[in-house]
C-alpha positions as CSV (number, residue, x, y, z in Angstrom):
1,M,0.0,0.0,0.0
2,I,1.4,3.4,-1.0
3,S,1.3,6.2,1.6
4,L,1.7,9.9,0.8
5,L,2.8,10.5,4.4
6,D,6.4,10.9,5.2
7,D,8.4,11.3,8.5
8,I,8.0,15.0,8.5
9,D,4.2,14.7,8.3
10,V,4.1,12.4,11.2
11,Q,6.5,14.5,13.3
12,Q,4.3,17.6,12.7
13,A,1.2,15.6,13.6
14,F,2.8,14.7,17.0
15,V,3.9,18.3,17.5
16,A,0.4,19.6,16.7
17,H,-1.3,17.1,19.0
18,L,0.9,17.7,22.0
19,R,0.9,21.5,21.5
20,R,-2.9,21.4,21.3
21,L,-3.1,19.4,24.5
22,R,-0.6,21.6,26.3
23,K,-2.6,24.7,25.4
24,Q,-5.9,23.0,26.3
25,A,-4.4,22.2,29.7
26,K,-3.4,25.9,29.9
27,L,0.2,24.9,30.6
28,S,3.2,27.0,29.6
29,R,6.3,25.3,28.3
30,D,7.8,25.9,31.7
31,A,4.9,24.3,33.5
32,L,5.0,21.3,31.2
33,A,8.7,21.0,31.7
34,E,8.2,20.8,35.5
35,R,5.4,18.3,35.1
36,S,7.2,16.1,32.5
37,G,10.9,16.4,33.5
38,V,11.7,17.5,29.9
39,P,13.5,20.9,29.8
40,A,11.5,23.8,28.5
41,S,14.1,24.5,25.9
42,T,13.7,21.0,24.5
43,I,9.9,21.4,24.5
44,K,10.4,24.7,22.5
45,K,12.7,23.0,20.1
46,F,10.2,20.1,19.7
47,E,7.3,22.5,19.0
48,L,9.4,24.4,16.4
49,T,11.3,21.6,14.7
50,G,9.7,18.3,15.6
51,Q,13.1,17.1,16.9
52,I,13.1,15.3,20.3
53,S,14.4,12.0,21.7
54,F,11.9,9.2,21.8
55,R,12.2,9.0,25.6
56,Q,11.4,12.7,26.0
57,L,8.5,12.3,23.6
58,L,7.1,9.6,25.8
59,F,7.5,11.8,28.9
60,L,5.6,14.6,27.2
61,W,2.9,12.2,26.0
62,Q,2.5,10.7,29.4
63,S,2.1,14.2,30.9
64,L,-0.5,15.3,28.3
65,D,-2.3,12.2,27.1
66,D,-2.8,8.5,27.9
67,L,0.3,6.4,27.1
68,R,-2.0,3.4,26.5
69,R,-3.3,5.2,23.4
70,L,0.3,5.4,22.0
71,Y,1.0,1.9,23.1
72,A,-2.1,0.6,21.3
73,L,-0.5,1.7,18.0
74,T,2.0,-1.2,18.5
75,R,-0.7,-3.8,18.9
76,H,-1.9,-5.8,15.9
77,S,-5.4,-4.8,14.9
78,P,-7.8,-7.6,13.9
79,G,-7.7,-6.6,10.2
80,E,-3.9,-7.0,10.1
81,A,-3.9,-10.7,11.1
82,G,-4.8,-11.8,7.5
83,M,-2.2,-9.6,5.8
84,P,0.3,-11.6,3.7
85,S,3.9,-11.4,4.8
86,S,5.5,-12.6,1.6
87,I,4.9,-12.7,-2.1
88,D,4.4,-16.5,-1.8
89,E,1.4,-15.8,0.5
90,V,-0.1,-13.4,-2.0
91,L,0.3,-15.8,-4.9
92,K,-1.3,-18.6,-2.8
93,D,-4.4,-16.5,-2.1
94,D,-5.0,-16.0,-5.9
95,L,-5.3,-12.3,-5.5
């Protein structure tokens, strides 16, 4: 399946989501830094560039959203169970 999304699109989606949640919670970057343990300068850099370590992203997510939602992205959905994993499986299914 072809996707028109790239890594920059996904980075910016994460930035927008967490910035929106921060503003909804009426938290300044400094307040979020205190809550999450991520330096305010790192939060600013993340909101401007999308650059952040994965661990710090998890700290921010945990402070603003439910980590279970992010974790759920790693679980197989029921529709994925039947997806072929090789060309041989595709050919066997007579697609």
